[in-house]
Backbone as CSV, one residue per row, in Angstrom:
resi,resn,N_x,N_y,N_z,CA_x,CA_y,CA_z,C_x,C_y,C_z
1,MET,0.849,-1.171,0.000,0.000,0.000,0.000,0.893,1.231,0.000
2,ARG,0.476,2.253,-0.710,1.261,3.479,-0.795,1.022,4.353,0.418
3,GLU,1.848,5.370,0.539,1.743,6.265,1.689,0.419,7.024,1.719
4,ASP,-0.120,7.327,0.530,-1.368,8.097,0.499,-2.603,7.206,0.705
5,GLY,-2.405,5.922,0.903,-3.508,5.019,1.214,-4.224,4.456,0.000
6,ALA,-3.738,4.782,-1.204,-4.388,4.269,-2.410,-4.208,2.759,-2.489
7,ARG,-5.233,2.070,-2.900,-5.162,0.619,-3.024,-5.265,0.237,-4.483
8,GLY,-4.730,-0.912,-4.817,-4.846,-1.437,-6.168,-3.763,-0.953,-7.111
9,GLU,-2.826,-0.160,-6.643,-1.756,0.324,-7.491,-0.413,0.030,-6.845
10,ARG,0.561,-0.232,-7.682,1.926,-0.386,-7.201,2.718,0.826,-7.636
11,THR,3.670,1.219,-6.862,4.489,2.373,-7.188,5.203,2.146,-8.511
12,GLY,5.105,3.115,-9.415,5.774,3.015,-10.700,5.009,2.223,-11.734
13,ASP,3.838,1.750,-11.434,3.035,0.964,-12.382,2.018,1.879,-13.046
14,ALA,2.341,2.367,-14.242,1.501,3.343,-14.926,0.177,2.727,-15.407
15,GLN,0.148,1.421,-15.634,-1.045,0.760,-16.169,-2.040,0.347,-15.091
16,ALA,-1.660,0.390,-13.865,-2.514,-0.114,-12.791,-3.729,0.778,-12.599
17,LYS,-4.883,0.155,-12.418,-6.136,0.862,-12.150,-6.741,0.268,-10.891
18,PRO,-7.456,1.070,-10.147,-8.176,0.513,-8.998,-9.181,-0.540,-9.465
19,TYR,-9.477,-1.480,-8.597,-10.378,-2.589,-8.923,-11.734,-2.086,-9.423
20,ALA,-12.297,-1.104,-8.747,-13.626,-0.599,-9.126,-13.617,-0.012,-10.530
21,GLU,-12.514,0.607,-10.922,-12.433,1.182,-12.262,-12.390,0.085,-13.318
22,LYS,-11.683,-1.013,-13.027,-11.645,-2.138,-13.954,-13.036,-2.744,-14.111
23,VAL,-13.724,-2.929,-12.990,-15.065,-3.517,-13.018,-16.013,-2.606,-13.784
24,ARG,-15.909,-1.307,-13.570,-16.772,-0.345,-14.257,-16.556,-0.428,-15.772
25,THR,-15.310,-0.531,-16.195,-15.008,-0.626,-17.628,-15.611,-1.896,-18.220
26,LEU,-15.424,-3.018,-17.549,-15.999,-4.274,-18.041,-17.517,-4.217,-18.059
27,SER,-18.105,-3.595,-17.051,-19.551,-3.473,-16.985,-20.091,-2.655,-18.151
28,ARG,-19.402,-1.575,-18.466,-19.837,-0.738,-19.599,-19.728,-1.486,-20.916
29,LEU,-18.654,-2.244,-21.098,-18.504,-3.030,-22.318,-19.602,-4.088,-22.433
30,ALA,-19.879,-4.772,-21.327,-20.916,-5.808,-21.332,-22.287,-5.198,-21.598
31,THR,-22.573,-4.054,-20.977,-23.860,-3.392,-21.188,-24.014,-2.986,-22.646
32,GLY,-22.968,-2.442,-23.227,-23.016,-2.052,-24.640,-23.264,-3.236,-25.551
33,ALA,-22.611,-4.358,-25.258,-22.788,-5.556,-26.076,-24.211,-6.091,-25.965
34,VAL,-24.747,-6.110,-24.753,-26.115,-6.611,-24.549,-27.123,-5.700,-25.255
35,LEU,-26.943,-4.399,-25.138,-27.867,-3.474,-25.804,-27.793,-3.608,-27.321
36,THR,-26.581,-3.757,-27.849,-26.417,-3.905,-29.299,-27.076,-5.179,-29.793
37,MET,-26.830,-6.282,-29.094,-27.416,-7.550,-29.507,-28.937,-7.523,-29.342
38,GLY,-29.422,-6.958,-28.253,-30.858,-6.898,-28.024,-31.561,-6.057,-29.070
39,THR,-30.950,-4.945,-29.451,-31.537,-4.081,-30.478,-31.570,-4.791,-31.821
40,ALA,-30.500,-5.512,-32.146,-30.440,-6.236,-33.417,-31.490,-7.336,-33.464
41,VAL,-31.646,-8.062,-32.369,-32.646,-9.147,-32.321,-34.050,-8.567,-32.414
42,ALA,-34.299,-7.467,-31.710,-35.624,-6.846,-31.754,-35.946,-6.358,-33.159
43,GLY,-34.961,-5.778,-33.835,-35.173,-5.309,-35.211,-35.444,-6.456,-36.160
44,ALA,-34.712,-7.550,-36.001,-34.912,-8.714,-36.867,-36.275,-9.341,-36.611
45,THR,-36.686,-9.402,-35.363,-37.989,-9.974,-35.020,-39.107,-9.116,-35.572
46,LYS,-38.963,-7.817,-35.449,-40.002,-6.912,-35.936,-40.099,-6.978,-37.463
47,ALA,-38.974,-7.124,-38.159,-38.978,-7.194,-39.608,-39.655,-8.463,-40.106
48,ARG,-39.579,-9.548,-39.355,-40.169,-10.823,-39.779,-41.640,-10.981,-39.410
49,ARG,-42.096,-10.165,-38.435,-43.449,-10.348,-37.929,-44.486,-9.894,-38.965
50,PRO,-45.386,-10.792,-39.346,-46.452,-10.365,-40.274,-47.482,-9.530,-39.519
51,GLY,-48.089,-8.636,-40.207,-49.100,-7.815,-39.536,-49.475,-6.642,-40.412
52,CYS,-49.998,-5.640,-39.753,-50.509,-4.482,-40.475,-49.399,-3.538,-40.930
53,GLY,-48.193,-3.664,-40.401,-47.100,-2.814,-40.782,-46.924,-1.621,-39.871
54,ILE,-47.872,-1.416,-38.968,-47.778,-0.317,-38.008,-47.135,-0.807,-36.730
55,CYS,-47.432,-2.042,-36.345,-46.949,-2.593,-35.084,-45.514,-3.030,-35.176
């Protein structure tokens, strides 16, 4: 642990990120992927559905 109390970083390690920041980044990537896939599936389903064309 450093003198300033920061956790998750080693002295001189420029690439190190706190654990919460890593989790946040992965969460954002996963959310983006789920939204993209869900939107694509919804669009494909709507395009195939027979009906009046309004729904």
